[in-house]
C-alpha positions as CSV (number, residue, x, y, z in Angstrom):
1,M,84.6,106.1,92.3
2,K,85.0,109.2,94.5
3,K,83.2,110.3,97.6
4,I,82.7,114.0,97.9
5,E,81.7,115.5,101.2
6,A,81.0,119.2,101.5
7,I,80.1,121.4,104.5
8,I,78.4,124.5,103.2
9,R,76.2,127.4,104.5
10,R,72.6,126.4,104.8
11,S,71.7,129.5,102.8
12,K,73.7,128.1,99.8
13,Y,72.1,124.6,99.8
14,R,69.5,125.3,97.1
15,T,72.1,126.9,94.8
16,V,74.5,124.0,95.3
17,K,71.7,121.4,94.7
18,E,70.7,123.1,91.4
19,A,74.4,123.3,90.3
20,L,74.9,119.6,91.0
21,H,71.7,118.8,89.0
22,D,72.9,121.0,86.2
23,V,76.0,118.8,85.8
24,G,74.0,115.6,86.0
25,I,74.4,114.7,89.6
26,T,71.0,114.0,91.0
27,F,71.6,111.6,93.9
28,F,73.2,112.6,97.1
29,S,72.5,112.8,100.8
30,Y,72.5,115.8,103.1
31,W,71.8,116.6,106.7
32,D,72.0,119.6,109.0
33,V,75.1,119.8,111.2
34,T,76.6,122.1,113.9
35,G,80.3,122.7,114.1
36,V,83.0,125.0,115.2
37,G,85.1,126.8,112.7
38,N,87.0,130.0,112.0
39,E,83.9,132.0,111.6
40,K,83.0,133.9,114.7
41,K,79.3,134.9,115.0
42,G,78.4,137.5,117.6
43,S,75.0,138.4,119.0
44,V,73.7,141.2,121.0
45,Y,71.0,140.6,123.6
46,R,69.7,143.5,125.6
47,G,72.7,145.6,124.7
48,V,75.2,143.0,125.8
49,S,77.4,141.5,123.0
50,Y,78.4,137.8,123.3
51,S,80.0,135.3,120.9
52,T,78.4,132.1,119.7
53,T,80.9,129.5,118.4
54,D,78.5,126.8,117.3
55,I,77.8,127.3,113.5
56,Q,74.9,125.8,111.7
57,R,75.8,124.2,108.3
58,R,74.6,121.6,105.8
59,F,76.6,118.5,105.1
60,I,76.4,117.0,101.6
61,S,77.7,113.6,100.7
62,L,77.8,112.1,97.2
63,V,79.5,109.1,95.6
64,I,80.2,109.6,91.9
65,P,82.2,108.0,89.0
66,D,85.8,109.2,88.7
67,D,85.0,111.1,85.5
68,K,82.5,113.4,87.2
69,E,84.8,114.4,90.1
70,T,86.0,117.7,88.6
71,V,82.6,118.9,87.4
72,A,81.0,118.1,90.8
73,I,83.7,119.9,92.8
74,D,83.6,122.9,90.4
75,A,79.8,123.0,90.8
76,I,80.0,123.0,94.6
77,L,82.9,125.5,94.8
78,T,81.2,127.9,92.4
79,A,77.7,127.6,93.9
80,A,78.7,127.7,97.6
81,K,81.1,130.6,97.5
82,T,80.3,133.9,99.1
83,G,83.9,135.0,99.5
84,E,83.5,135.3,103.3
85,I,85.0,133.3,106.1
86,G,82.7,130.3,106.8
87,D,81.9,129.3,103.2
88,G,82.8,125.7,104.1
89,K,85.0,122.8,103.0
90,V,85.0,120.1,100.4
91,F,86.7,116.7,101.1
92,V,87.4,114.0,98.4
93,S,88.0,110.3,99.2
94,D,88.5,107.2,97.1
95,I,85.8,104.6,97.2
96,T,87.1,101.1,96.5
97,E,83.8,99.3,96.0
98,A,80.0,99.9,96.1
99,Y,77.1,97.4,96.1
100,R,73.4,97.9,95.4
101,I,71.5,96.0,98.1
102,R,68.4,95.1,96.0
103,T,70.3,93.4,93.2
104,A,73.7,92.8,94.7
105,T,75.2,94.7,91.7
106,K,78.8,95.6,92.3
107,G,80.9,98.5,91.1
108,V,80.2,101.8,89.3
109,E,77.0,100.4,88.0
110,T,75.5,100.9,91.4
111,L,75.6,104.6,91.0
112,S,73.1,104.8,88.1
């Protein structure tokens, strides 16, 4: 099993969600996060320009069977890309075990 975590633009969330659903991944968690990255946003207030370094993003986390890793990553990369600095990151980790609390089922069966 693999755990995929992606930090994407909030504006790309719906596109990424639909892309994941299109490849058969319908269960994942997400939340809004604030971070600091390479993207530099600037604002002008009353004619004065200032920089804001806190960047609003959406964090997506999913655990999937090994055989869906490539299609999930490709879906995220394709759907989240704008070609500009600040598109985000994708991280992949190995999951050694998973359990379903309700039935105490163990292993990849917990993902379905």
